[in-house]
N, C-alpha and C positions, 0 to 999 in steps of 0.2 A: 299836329292835332290828330287824335284818333277818334273816329266816329264811335259813339256808344253802341252802335249796332254791328261793329266789326268784330271778327274773331281773331285773336292773337295767340299763336302757339307758344308753348313753353320755351324759355331761354332764347327768344328771338331778340334782336337788337334793332331799334328804330332810331335813326339819326335825328338829331334835333332839327326842327323846322319842316319835317316831312308830314304830309297829310295822308291819312289812311281813310279811304272812302267807305260809305255805307255798305254793309253786308260783305265787305272784302274779307278774305281769309289769308292770314299770314302763317305759313307753316312753322313748326317748331325748329328753332335754331337758325332761322333765316336772318339775313342782315339786309334791312330795307334802307336804302340811301336816296330814294327818289319817291315822289308822290305815287300813291296807289289808287287807281280808279275804283269807283263803286263796282261791286260784284266780282272783283279780280281775285284770282287764286295765285298767291305768290309763294315761291320756295327758293331755297339755295343761298349761296354766298358768292357774289352779291345776289340779292333777291331778284328774281325774274318771274315774269308772268307765264304760267303754263296753262291757264284756262279761266273759266268763269264759274261762279257759284250762284245758286238761287237763294232767296230769303229763307227757304226751308233748310238750307245747308247741304243741298245736293249739287253735284257737279253738272253743269249744263253742257249739252252737246252743241256748242257754238265754236266757230273758228276764232282765233285770236284777233284777226283783223277782218274788216269788211263793212258792208253797208246793206241792210235789208234782210239778212238772215234772221230767222225767227224760230223759237222753240217754246214749247209749253212744258211747265213743270208737272210731272206726273202726280205729285202729291197734293199740290194746291190748285192747279189749273192756271196759275199765273203765266202770262205770256212775256217773254223776253225777246228783245230785238237788238241787233247791232246797228248803231247809228254812228257813222263816222268813226269807226274803230272803238266805240264805247258800247257797253251793254246797258240797256235801259229797260225798265219795267213798263210794259205797255198798258 
């Protein structure tokens, strides 16, 4: 299932049964063979996460893993926080 709020790049392949989270970005040509969390930035073959994205479409300066790190989107003022290795909108 692909969230209607996800961004999917041209010519990417998404294997059946995989879920793409809200506001996730999948780069052009990527092959996604496992679930993608909300706000994740995925690229490559096979797809791997290289960062986090905001609802505005800007890359967030957050580590891939952690708990408690927080950043504010410069465009919208939305706050994002890592909670158990997942990015959430606060």
